MARLO-626179 format. One record per residue (C-alpha): residue in three letters; residue number from 1; z, x, y. Coordinates in nm, 3 decimals. Layout:
N
+-------+------+---------+---------+---------+
| kolnu | zase |      c3 |      c1 |      c2 |
+-------+------+---------+---------+---------+
|   ALA |  NUM |       Z |       X |       Y |
...
+-------+------+---------+---------+---------+
% end
This chain:
385
+-------+------+---------+---------+---------+
| kolnu | zase |      c3 |      c1 |      c2 |
+-------+------+---------+---------+---------+
|   UNK |    1 |   2.548 |  -8.724 |  -1.053 |
|   UNK |    2 |   2.601 |  -8.658 |  -1.435 |
|   UNK |    3 |   2.354 |  -8.425 |  -1.588 |
|   UNK |    4 |   2.335 |  -8.180 |  -1.910 |
|   UNK |    5 |   2.393 |  -7.801 |  -1.811 |
|   UNK |    6 |   2.345 |  -7.520 |  -1.996 |
|   UNK |    7 |   2.614 |  -7.349 |  -1.994 |
|   UNK |    8 |   2.536 |  -7.058 |  -2.288 |
|   UNK |    9 |   2.443 |  -7.003 |  -2.583 |
|   UNK |   10 |   2.486 |  -7.330 |  -2.762 |
|   UNK |   11 |   2.714 |  -7.491 |  -2.501 |
|   UNK |   12 |   2.591 |  -7.815 |  -2.326 |
|   UNK |   13 |   2.798 |  -7.970 |  -2.058 |
|   UNK |   14 |   2.751 |  -8.257 |  -1.984 |
|   UNK |   15 |   2.909 |  -8.308 |  -1.616 |
|   UNK |   16 |   2.964 |  -8.412 |  -1.277 |
|   UNK |   17 |   2.668 |  -8.169 |  -1.013 |
|   UNK |   18 |   2.573 |  -8.163 |  -0.669 |
|   UNK |   19 |   2.274 |  -8.503 |  -0.605 |
|   UNK |   20 |   1.925 |  -8.435 |  -0.673 |
|   UNK |   21 |   1.834 |  -8.501 |  -0.301 |
|   UNK |   22 |   1.485 |  -8.517 |  -0.070 |
|   UNK |   23 |   1.431 |  -8.160 |   0.035 |
|   UNK |   24 |   1.051 |  -8.153 |   0.150 |
|   UNK |   25 |   0.854 |  -8.398 |   0.319 |
|   UNK |   26 |   0.600 |  -8.421 |  -0.006 |
|   UNK |   27 |   0.943 |  -8.479 |  -0.229 |
|   UNK |   28 |   0.990 |  -8.791 |  -0.442 |
|   UNK |   29 |   1.344 |  -8.856 |  -0.566 |
|   UNK |   30 |   1.323 |  -9.032 |  -0.945 |
|   UNK |   31 |   1.654 |  -9.229 |  -1.117 |
|   UNK |   32 |   1.617 |  -9.116 |  -1.420 |
|   UNK |   33 |   1.559 |  -9.383 |  -1.708 |
|   UNK |   34 |   1.440 |  -9.163 |  -2.025 |
|   UNK |   35 |   1.458 |  -8.795 |  -2.106 |
|   UNK |   36 |   1.389 |  -8.601 |  -2.403 |
|   UNK |   37 |   1.516 |  -8.331 |  -2.539 |
|   UNK |   38 |   1.225 |  -8.035 |  -2.672 |
|   UNK |   39 |   1.192 |  -7.807 |  -2.936 |
|   UNK |   40 |   1.140 |  -7.567 |  -2.648 |
|   UNK |   41 |   1.446 |  -7.654 |  -2.481 |
|   UNK |   42 |   1.600 |  -7.534 |  -2.827 |
|   UNK |   43 |   1.477 |  -7.165 |  -2.730 |
|   UNK |   44 |   1.738 |  -7.199 |  -2.405 |
|   UNK |   45 |   2.019 |  -7.312 |  -2.641 |
|   UNK |   46 |   1.977 |  -7.089 |  -2.853 |
|   UNK |   47 |   2.027 |  -6.794 |  -2.635 |
|   UNK |   48 |   1.693 |  -6.687 |  -2.728 |
|   UNK |   49 |   1.587 |  -6.658 |  -2.344 |
|   UNK |   50 |   1.687 |  -6.543 |  -2.014 |
|   UNK |   51 |   1.789 |  -6.921 |  -1.908 |
|   UNK |   52 |   2.086 |  -6.860 |  -1.612 |
|   UNK |   53 |   2.407 |  -7.069 |  -1.694 |
|   UNK |   54 |   2.457 |  -7.345 |  -1.452 |
|   UNK |   55 |   2.135 |  -7.465 |  -1.482 |
|   UNK |   56 |   2.040 |  -7.837 |  -1.568 |
|   UNK |   57 |   1.791 |  -7.877 |  -1.848 |
|   UNK |   58 |   1.506 |  -8.153 |  -1.943 |
|   UNK |   59 |   1.122 |  -8.144 |  -1.871 |
|   UNK |   60 |   1.020 |  -8.424 |  -2.043 |
|   UNK |   61 |   1.124 |  -8.735 |  -1.806 |
|   UNK |   62 |   1.045 |  -9.047 |  -1.685 |
|   UNK |   63 |   1.209 |  -9.278 |  -1.430 |
|   UNK |   64 |   1.180 |  -9.530 |  -1.144 |
|   UNK |   65 |   1.123 |  -9.391 |  -0.770 |
|   UNK |   66 |   1.416 |  -9.444 |  -0.560 |
|   UNK |   67 |   1.329 |  -9.234 |  -0.224 |
|   UNK |   68 |   1.029 |  -9.111 |  -0.090 |
|   UNK |   69 |   0.947 |  -8.788 |   0.176 |
|   UNK |   70 |   0.774 |  -8.862 |   0.457 |
|   UNK |   71 |   0.451 |  -8.696 |   0.387 |
|   UNK |   72 |   0.423 |  -8.955 |   0.024 |
|   UNK |   73 |   0.168 |  -9.138 |   0.056 |
|   UNK |   74 |   0.052 |  -9.310 |  -0.270 |
|   UNK |   75 |   0.408 |  -9.319 |  -0.491 |
|   UNK |   76 |   0.618 |  -9.681 |  -0.393 |
|   UNK |   77 |   0.972 |  -9.665 |  -0.425 |
|   UNK |   78 |   1.034 |  -9.862 |  -0.727 |
|   UNK |   79 |   0.691 |  -9.747 |  -0.954 |
|   UNK |   80 |   0.820 |  -9.663 |  -1.217 |
|   UNK |   81 |   0.638 |  -9.282 |  -1.332 |
|   UNK |   82 |   0.630 |  -9.012 |  -1.533 |
|   UNK |   83 |   0.632 |  -8.633 |  -1.436 |
|   UNK |   84 |   0.418 |  -8.307 |  -1.641 |
|   UNK |   85 |   0.640 |  -8.066 |  -1.704 |
|   UNK |   86 |   0.420 |  -7.844 |  -1.510 |
|   UNK |   87 |   0.552 |  -7.819 |  -1.109 |
|   UNK |   88 |   0.258 |  -7.788 |  -0.937 |
|   UNK |   89 |   0.123 |  -7.780 |  -0.579 |
|   UNK |   90 |  -0.241 |  -7.925 |  -0.624 |
|   UNK |   91 |  -0.389 |  -7.690 |  -0.343 |
|   UNK |   92 |  -0.389 |  -7.342 |  -0.534 |
|   UNK |   93 |  -0.652 |  -7.103 |  -0.715 |
|   UNK |   94 |  -0.581 |  -7.240 |  -1.045 |
|   UNK |   95 |  -0.433 |  -7.596 |  -0.960 |
|   UNK |   96 |  -0.782 |  -7.686 |  -0.785 |
|   UNK |   97 |  -0.913 |  -7.571 |  -1.119 |
|   UNK |   98 |  -0.758 |  -7.829 |  -1.284 |
|   UNK |   99 |  -0.491 |  -7.594 |  -1.465 |
|   UNK |  100 |  -0.166 |  -7.669 |  -1.311 |
|   UNK |  101 |  -0.021 |  -7.512 |  -1.604 |
|   UNK |  102 |  -0.056 |  -7.207 |  -1.383 |
|   UNK |  103 |   0.050 |  -7.259 |  -1.064 |
|   UNK |  104 |   0.070 |  -6.980 |  -0.798 |
|   UNK |  105 |   0.235 |  -7.191 |  -0.562 |
|   UNK |  106 |   0.586 |  -7.301 |  -0.747 |
|   UNK |  107 |   0.629 |  -7.008 |  -0.947 |
|   UNK |  108 |   0.843 |  -6.807 |  -0.729 |
|   UNK |  109 |   0.810 |  -6.468 |  -0.870 |
|   UNK |  110 |   0.446 |  -6.301 |  -0.717 |
|   UNK |  111 |   0.328 |  -6.157 |  -1.023 |
|   UNK |  112 |   0.345 |  -6.479 |  -1.253 |
|   UNK |  113 |   0.174 |  -6.826 |  -1.256 |
|   UNK |  114 |   0.356 |  -7.156 |  -1.358 |
|   UNK |  115 |   0.668 |  -7.349 |  -1.281 |
|   UNK |  116 |   0.869 |  -7.599 |  -1.462 |
|   UNK |  117 |   1.179 |  -7.829 |  -1.474 |
|   UNK |  118 |   1.459 |  -7.696 |  -1.624 |
|   UNK |  119 |   1.295 |  -7.356 |  -1.788 |
|   UNK |  120 |   1.359 |  -7.021 |  -1.798 |
|   UNK |  121 |   1.152 |  -6.818 |  -1.581 |
|   UNK |  122 |   0.961 |  -7.088 |  -1.472 |
|   UNK |  123 |   1.128 |  -7.141 |  -1.076 |
|   UNK |  124 |   1.438 |  -7.267 |  -0.970 |
|   UNK |  125 |   1.397 |  -7.619 |  -1.007 |
|   UNK |  126 |   1.629 |  -7.834 |  -1.203 |
|   UNK |  127 |   1.603 |  -8.069 |  -1.478 |
|   UNK |  128 |   1.586 |  -8.425 |  -1.539 |
|   UNK |  129 |   1.893 |  -8.466 |  -1.836 |
|   UNK |  130 |   2.036 |  -8.619 |  -1.572 |
|   UNK |  131 |   2.061 |  -8.908 |  -1.357 |
|   UNK |  132 |   1.857 |  -8.804 |  -1.043 |
|   UNK |  133 |   1.572 |  -8.553 |  -1.041 |
|   UNK |  134 |   1.380 |  -8.411 |  -0.697 |
|   UNK |  135 |   0.997 |  -8.402 |  -0.761 |
|   UNK |  136 |   0.827 |  -8.169 |  -0.534 |
|   UNK |  137 |   0.478 |  -8.265 |  -0.406 |
|   UNK |  138 |   0.491 |  -8.600 |  -0.556 |
|   UNK |  139 |   0.177 |  -8.787 |  -0.488 |
|   UNK |  140 |   0.029 |  -8.490 |  -0.669 |
|   UNK |  141 |   0.290 |  -8.455 |  -0.969 |
|   UNK |  142 |   0.434 |  -8.829 |  -1.011 |
|   UNK |  143 |   0.150 |  -9.031 |  -1.308 |
|   UNK |  144 |   0.243 |  -9.374 |  -1.200 |
|   UNK |  145 |   0.281 |  -9.620 |  -1.490 |
|   UNK |  146 |   0.189 | -10.016 |  -1.531 |
|   UNK |  147 |   0.406 | -10.380 |  -1.529 |
|   UNK |  148 |   0.476 | -10.235 |  -1.926 |
|   UNK |  149 |   0.639 |  -9.955 |  -1.801 |
|   UNK |  150 |   1.016 | -10.065 |  -1.846 |
|   UNK |  151 |   0.930 | -10.205 |  -2.192 |
|   UNK |  152 |   0.775 |  -9.902 |  -2.331 |
|   UNK |  153 |   0.940 |  -9.634 |  -2.210 |
|   UNK |  154 |   0.971 |  -9.426 |  -2.533 |
|   UNK |  155 |   0.610 |  -9.446 |  -2.573 |
|   UNK |  156 |   0.537 |  -9.319 |  -2.169 |
|   UNK |  157 |   0.783 |  -9.065 |  -2.216 |
|   UNK |  158 |   0.602 |  -8.876 |  -2.455 |
|   UNK |  159 |   0.327 |  -8.786 |  -2.186 |
|   UNK |  160 |   0.577 |  -8.562 |  -1.974 |
|   UNK |  161 |   0.478 |  -8.311 |  -2.243 |
|   UNK |  162 |   0.447 |  -8.352 |  -2.621 |
|   UNK |  163 |   0.128 |  -8.579 |  -2.627 |
|   UNK |  164 |  -0.111 |  -8.420 |  -2.377 |
|   UNK |  165 |   0.042 |  -8.070 |  -2.525 |
|   UNK |  166 |  -0.068 |  -8.194 |  -2.919 |
|   UNK |  167 |  -0.358 |  -8.287 |  -2.749 |
|   UNK |  168 |  -0.435 |  -8.001 |  -2.597 |
|   UNK |  169 |  -0.415 |  -7.765 |  -2.884 |
|   UNK |  170 |  -0.684 |  -7.975 |  -3.048 |
|   UNK |  171 |  -0.916 |  -7.925 |  -2.731 |
|   UNK |  172 |  -0.838 |  -7.527 |  -2.771 |
|   UNK |  173 |  -0.958 |  -7.566 |  -3.141 |
|   UNK |  174 |  -1.257 |  -7.782 |  -3.076 |
|   UNK |  175 |  -1.144 |  -8.020 |  -3.266 |
|   UNK |  176 |  -1.426 |  -8.294 |  -3.267 |
|   UNK |  177 |  -1.553 |  -8.618 |  -3.518 |
|   UNK |  178 |  -1.540 |  -8.536 |  -3.890 |
|   UNK |  179 |  -1.367 |  -8.191 |  -3.847 |
|   UNK |  180 |  -1.107 |  -8.073 |  -4.100 |
|   UNK |  181 |  -0.769 |  -7.938 |  -3.921 |
|   UNK |  182 |  -0.515 |  -7.754 |  -4.015 |
|   UNK |  183 |  -0.164 |  -7.804 |  -3.831 |
|   UNK |  184 |   0.160 |  -7.528 |  -3.824 |
|   UNK |  185 |   0.434 |  -7.736 |  -3.787 |
|   UNK |  186 |   0.563 |  -8.123 |  -3.815 |
|   UNK |  187 |   0.757 |  -8.098 |  -3.528 |
|   UNK |  188 |   0.737 |  -8.308 |  -3.220 |
|   UNK |  189 |   0.435 |  -8.117 |  -3.093 |
|   UNK |  190 |   0.295 |  -8.037 |  -3.401 |
|   UNK |  191 |   0.290 |  -8.411 |  -3.577 |
|   UNK |  192 |   0.174 |  -8.507 |  -3.144 |
|   UNK |  193 |  -0.159 |  -8.261 |  -3.244 |
|   UNK |  194 |  -0.200 |  -8.406 |  -3.610 |
|   UNK |  195 |  -0.201 |  -8.783 |  -3.429 |
|   UNK |  196 |  -0.433 |  -8.621 |  -3.150 |
|   UNK |  197 |  -0.659 |  -8.492 |  -3.392 |
|   UNK |  198 |  -0.669 |  -8.796 |  -3.589 |
|   UNK |  199 |  -0.717 |  -9.048 |  -3.271 |
|   UNK |  200 |  -1.040 |  -8.767 |  -3.195 |
|   UNK |  201 |  -1.202 |  -8.912 |  -3.531 |
|   UNK |  202 |  -1.083 |  -8.541 |  -3.773 |
|   UNK |  203 |  -1.225 |  -8.628 |  -4.115 |
|   UNK |  204 |  -0.873 |  -8.455 |  -4.275 |
|   UNK |  205 |  -0.580 |  -8.342 |  -4.099 |
|   UNK |  206 |  -0.329 |  -8.132 |  -4.300 |
|   UNK |  207 |   0.031 |  -8.064 |  -4.160 |
|   UNK |  208 |   0.241 |  -7.767 |  -4.286 |
|   UNK |  209 |   0.633 |  -7.817 |  -4.289 |
|   UNK |  210 |   0.892 |  -7.802 |  -4.519 |
|   UNK |  211 |   1.159 |  -8.093 |  -4.303 |
|   UNK |  212 |   1.099 |  -8.439 |  -4.555 |
|   UNK |  213 |   1.174 |  -8.631 |  -4.252 |
|   UNK |  214 |   0.897 |  -8.482 |  -4.073 |
|   UNK |  215 |   0.639 |  -8.490 |  -4.349 |
|   UNK |  216 |   0.681 |  -8.830 |  -4.396 |
|   UNK |  217 |   0.622 |  -8.874 |  -4.050 |
|   UNK |  218 |   0.294 |  -8.680 |  -4.078 |
|   UNK |  219 |   0.198 |  -8.909 |  -4.401 |
|   UNK |  220 |   0.276 |  -9.195 |  -4.228 |
|   UNK |  221 |  -0.015 |  -9.140 |  -3.942 |
|   UNK |  222 |  -0.277 |  -9.019 |  -4.209 |
|   UNK |  223 |  -0.245 |  -8.645 |  -4.231 |
|   UNK |  224 |  -0.192 |  -8.480 |  -4.552 |
|   UNK |  225 |   0.140 |  -8.310 |  -4.564 |
|   UNK |  226 |   0.158 |  -7.984 |  -4.714 |
|   UNK |  227 |   0.501 |  -7.855 |  -4.824 |
|   UNK |  228 |   0.542 |  -7.450 |  -4.782 |
|   UNK |  229 |   0.862 |  -7.446 |  -4.953 |
|   UNK |  230 |   0.666 |  -7.561 |  -5.244 |
|   UNK |  231 |   0.259 |  -7.480 |  -5.209 |
|   UNK |  232 |   0.101 |  -7.229 |  -5.033 |
|   UNK |  233 |  -0.075 |  -7.357 |  -4.716 |
|   UNK |  234 |  -0.372 |  -7.135 |  -4.721 |
|   UNK |  235 |  -0.492 |  -7.177 |  -5.074 |
|   UNK |  236 |  -0.429 |  -7.546 |  -5.016 |
|   UNK |  237 |  -0.635 |  -7.568 |  -4.771 |
|   UNK |  238 |  -0.931 |  -7.275 |  -4.903 |
|   UNK |  239 |  -0.970 |  -7.534 |  -5.285 |
|   UNK |  240 |  -0.984 |  -7.864 |  -5.083 |
|   UNK |  241 |  -1.253 |  -7.690 |  -4.866 |
|   UNK |  242 |  -1.473 |  -7.516 |  -5.131 |
|   UNK |  243 |  -1.287 |  -7.172 |  -5.019 |
|   UNK |  244 |  -1.426 |  -7.191 |  -4.715 |
|   UNK |  245 |  -1.104 |  -7.279 |  -4.527 |
|   UNK |  246 |  -1.040 |  -7.555 |  -4.258 |
|   UNK |  247 |  -1.273 |  -7.596 |  -3.942 |
|   UNK |  248 |  -0.998 |  -7.555 |  -3.676 |
|   UNK |  249 |  -0.622 |  -7.508 |  -3.626 |
|   UNK |  250 |  -0.335 |  -7.582 |  -3.427 |
|   UNK |  251 |  -0.003 |  -7.344 |  -3.395 |
|   UNK |  252 |   0.271 |  -7.547 |  -3.279 |
|   UNK |  253 |   0.607 |  -7.341 |  -3.414 |
|   UNK |  254 |   0.532 |  -7.044 |  -3.243 |
|   UNK |  255 |   0.787 |  -6.742 |  -3.211 |
|   UNK |  256 |   1.101 |  -6.862 |  -3.384 |
|   UNK |  257 |   0.850 |  -6.906 |  -3.677 |
|   UNK |  258 |   1.092 |  -6.918 |  -4.050 |
|   UNK |  259 |   0.932 |  -6.861 |  -4.405 |
|   UNK |  260 |   1.084 |  -7.073 |  -4.696 |
|   UNK |  261 |   1.377 |  -6.859 |  -4.751 |
|   UNK |  262 |   1.534 |  -6.880 |  -4.394 |
|   UNK |  263 |   1.394 |  -6.522 |  -4.211 |
|   UNK |  264 |   1.229 |  -6.552 |  -3.948 |
|   UNK |  265 |   0.906 |  -6.421 |  -3.905 |
|   UNK |  266 |   0.712 |  -6.490 |  -3.530 |
|   UNK |  267 |   0.389 |  -6.367 |  -3.657 |
|   UNK |  268 |   0.401 |  -6.629 |  -3.986 |
|   UNK |  269 |   0.223 |  -6.934 |  -3.858 |
|   UNK |  270 |  -0.085 |  -6.764 |  -3.638 |
|   UNK |  271 |  -0.131 |  -6.570 |  -3.959 |
|   UNK |  272 |  -0.142 |  -6.874 |  -4.157 |
|   UNK |  273 |  -0.403 |  -6.965 |  -3.940 |
|   UNK |  274 |  -0.613 |  -6.705 |  -3.933 |
|   UNK |  275 |  -0.606 |  -6.689 |  -4.326 |
|   UNK |  276 |  -0.670 |  -7.063 |  -4.345 |
|   UNK |  277 |  -0.932 |  -7.144 |  -4.082 |
|   UNK |  278 |  -1.278 |  -7.036 |  -4.156 |
|   UNK |  279 |  -1.533 |  -6.813 |  -4.010 |
|   UNK |  280 |  -1.604 |  -6.855 |  -3.645 |
|   UNK |  281 |  -1.338 |  -7.138 |  -3.675 |
|   UNK |  282 |  -1.104 |  -7.232 |  -3.341 |
|   UNK |  283 |  -0.737 |  -7.201 |  -3.327 |
|   UNK |  284 |  -0.502 |  -7.386 |  -3.077 |
|   UNK |  285 |  -0.170 |  -7.259 |  -3.007 |
|   UNK |  286 |   0.080 |  -7.419 |  -2.798 |
|   UNK |  287 |   0.383 |  -7.262 |  -2.973 |
|   UNK |  288 |   0.602 |  -7.115 |  -2.745 |
|   UNK |  289 |   0.572 |  -6.681 |  -2.788 |
|   UNK |  290 |   0.747 |  -6.507 |  -2.491 |
|   UNK |  291 |   0.730 |  -6.134 |  -2.315 |
|   UNK |  292 |   1.115 |  -6.090 |  -2.396 |
|   UNK |  293 |   1.313 |  -6.224 |  -2.699 |
|   UNK |  294 |   1.676 |  -6.125 |  -2.640 |
|   UNK |  295 |   1.756 |  -6.211 |  -3.002 |
|   UNK |  296 |   1.443 |  -6.110 |  -3.179 |
|   UNK |  297 |   1.628 |  -5.740 |  -3.246 |
|   UNK |  298 |   1.857 |  -5.884 |  -3.488 |
|   UNK |  299 |   1.664 |  -6.173 |  -3.607 |
|   UNK |  300 |   1.289 |  -6.034 |  -3.713 |
|   UNK |  301 |   1.400 |  -5.794 |  -3.938 |
|   UNK |  302 |   1.198 |  -5.472 |  -3.954 |
|   UNK |  303 |   0.977 |  -5.562 |  -3.649 |
|   UNK |  304 |   1.257 |  -5.695 |  -3.455 |
|   UNK |  305 |   1.225 |  -5.401 |  -3.153 |
|   UNK |  306 |   0.833 |  -5.508 |  -3.118 |
|   UNK |  307 |   0.916 |  -5.885 |  -3.105 |
|   UNK |  308 |   1.214 |  -5.795 |  -2.844 |
|   UNK |  309 |   0.932 |  -5.716 |  -2.647 |
|   UNK |  310 |   0.691 |  -5.974 |  -2.723 |
|   UNK |  311 |   0.485 |  -5.817 |  -2.957 |
|   UNK |  312 |   0.407 |  -5.935 |  -3.280 |
|   UNK |  313 |   0.248 |  -5.766 |  -3.624 |
|   UNK |  314 |  -0.110 |  -6.009 |  -3.603 |
|   UNK |  315 |  -0.390 |  -5.976 |  -3.824 |
|   UNK |  316 |  -0.595 |  -5.885 |  -3.576 |
|   UNK |  317 |  -0.849 |  -5.739 |  -3.782 |
|   UNK |  318 |  -0.932 |  -6.056 |  -4.018 |
|   UNK |  319 |  -0.938 |  -6.290 |  -3.687 |
|   UNK |  320 |  -1.202 |  -6.047 |  -3.562 |
|   UNK |  321 |  -1.406 |  -5.999 |  -3.888 |
|   UNK |  322 |  -1.390 |  -6.402 |  -3.912 |
|   UNK |  323 |  -1.550 |  -6.426 |  -3.557 |
|   UNK |  324 |  -1.249 |  -6.719 |  -3.515 |
|   UNK |  325 |  -1.148 |  -6.782 |  -3.123 |
|   UNK |  326 |  -0.775 |  -6.828 |  -2.994 |
|   UNK |  327 |  -0.697 |  -7.045 |  -2.749 |
|   UNK |  328 |  -0.329 |  -6.996 |  -2.601 |
|   UNK |  329 |  -0.054 |  -7.133 |  -2.353 |
|   UNK |  330 |   0.163 |  -7.415 |  -2.194 |
|   UNK |  331 |  -0.040 |  -7.736 |  -2.135 |
|   UNK |  332 |  -0.198 |  -7.873 |  -1.816 |
|   UNK |  333 |  -0.038 |  -8.193 |  -1.809 |
|   UNK |  334 |  -0.240 |  -8.361 |  -1.571 |
|   UNK |  335 |  -0.570 |  -8.266 |  -1.733 |
|   UNK |  336 |  -0.501 |  -8.545 |  -1.977 |
|   UNK |  337 |  -0.211 |  -8.743 |  -1.891 |
|   UNK |  338 |  -0.396 |  -9.007 |  -1.730 |
|   UNK |  339 |  -0.658 |  -9.143 |  -2.049 |
|   UNK |  340 |  -0.376 |  -9.025 |  -2.223 |
|   UNK |  341 |  -0.177 |  -9.344 |  -2.029 |
|   UNK |  342 |  -0.462 |  -9.570 |  -2.113 |
|   UNK |  343 |  -0.444 |  -9.512 |  -2.439 |
|   UNK |  344 |  -0.128 |  -9.617 |  -2.475 |
|   UNK |  345 |  -0.129 |  -9.863 |  -2.209 |
|   UNK |  346 |  -0.434 | -10.035 |  -2.405 |
|   UNK |  347 |  -0.190 | -10.014 |  -2.723 |
|   UNK |  348 |  -0.450 |  -9.751 |  -2.903 |
|   UNK |  349 |  -0.170 |  -9.482 |  -2.919 |
|   UNK |  350 |   0.188 |  -9.518 |  -2.992 |
|   UNK |  351 |   0.349 |  -9.172 |  -2.988 |
|   UNK |  352 |   0.670 |  -9.350 |  -2.984 |
|   UNK |  353 |   0.645 |  -9.327 |  -3.373 |
|   UNK |  354 |   0.817 |  -8.975 |  -3.339 |
|   UNK |  355 |   1.154 |  -9.141 |  -3.204 |
|   UNK |  356 |   1.462 |  -9.142 |  -3.434 |
|   UNK |  357 |   1.748 |  -9.154 |  -3.173 |
|   UNK |  358 |   1.749 |  -9.292 |  -2.872 |
|   UNK |  359 |   2.151 |  -9.207 |  -2.715 |
|   UNK |  360 |   2.323 |  -9.187 |  -2.389 |
|   UNK |  361 |   2.306 |  -8.830 |  -2.178 |
|   UNK |  362 |   2.707 |  -8.847 |  -2.220 |
|   UNK |  363 |   2.566 |  -8.751 |  -2.619 |
|   UNK |  364 |   2.389 |  -8.492 |  -2.511 |
|   UNK |  365 |   2.593 |  -8.196 |  -2.681 |
|   UNK |  366 |   2.615 |  -8.371 |  -3.016 |
|   UNK |  367 |   2.209 |  -8.427 |  -3.000 |
|   UNK |  368 |   2.142 |  -8.080 |  -2.929 |
|   UNK |  369 |   2.330 |  -7.963 |  -3.209 |
|   UNK |  370 |   2.191 |  -8.197 |  -3.432 |
|   UNK |  371 |   1.837 |  -8.134 |  -3.344 |
|   UNK |  372 |   1.857 |  -7.762 |  -3.337 |
|   UNK |  373 |   2.001 |  -7.777 |  -3.733 |
|   UNK |  374 |   1.710 |  -7.968 |  -3.805 |
|   UNK |  375 |   1.913 |  -8.243 |  -3.968 |
|   UNK |  376 |   1.745 |  -8.531 |  -4.163 |
|   UNK |  377 |   1.631 |  -8.752 |  -3.924 |
|   UNK |  378 |   1.612 |  -8.600 |  -3.626 |
|   UNK |  379 |   1.302 |  -8.597 |  -3.532 |
|   UNK |  380 |   1.294 |  -8.695 |  -3.171 |
|   UNK |  381 |   1.565 |  -8.734 |  -2.971 |
|   UNK |  382 |   1.561 |  -8.965 |  -2.634 |
|   UNK |  383 |   1.819 |  -8.940 |  -2.351 |
|   UNK |  384 |   1.876 |  -9.279 |  -2.149 |
|   UNK |  385 |   2.085 |  -9.143 |  -1.837 |
+-------+------+---------+---------+---------+
% end
């Protein structure tokens, strides 16, 4: 089968690899019809993780079931399914608590938790930027879709990661009707967090970024764009809130955040939120931060040595002084994806507004390059194997 394979920093090759296949009675095999390039794929693409060469990338996947293992009872051949990026067992202590993002069974390193398709340090599972994908524990992990799945793939594929992840950020931030919410980052996850806050009835939502195409999408969905190359987001928010700050905020950028001058500063977005969110406010952080950053030493200036160890100069004193709460970590997709699916099915949510390009798998290398360069107009790329 053809697949997008990681061959080193900024090197993606679409090549023939062994076909994915059923390996366990609980597996299902999915013919991938739609798969996304995620912002977190770029950390691996840029060599900022310890991703091994030869792995198939891709954790935002949907497609049609072509084979099921002997123990599979619910999922049927021919059904369209969308796959949470979390690879979970469904029966460990964390899965039973709904924390499928921290499954203890599927992560082979005993002292760690959590597994994902085609992702560094999250198990040996191949990704779905390929023609076929093996899905462990298919009855548990696959979300079955309705009759409109084939026609609305660009909506439903967002349920694999970014729509639930954006929603998770607003859950950790405690967004409720009438709230004033500030989102750091106008990439796909940041826009999904803004969209989720608006769906929840937030009274006012700001999105902080500096890319015109992303800010235009924020404006399109009813958020207030802030270009931080032209305005201080903390001042904008405080001026609009009688100096008090937003009720809550979402961090949707991660450890490779840049200031307007182009200098990396991994603590930038969190420190901005600490200052922009009011006393006793909540912050939900879904941007990726890592315990080891191979590129941090040279990219993060004076704090590069600390950044390489996942340590950041956080304004913890101010956060403590303001009595703020912070939630962090990857999204437990299954916690939200069923009823987000039903919002999509009922046409109450159309997350496909993000999609700028639909390309064949053969163009994966060029797509990664454009997305990594933040080229204008490349807001979300969907691949169709």
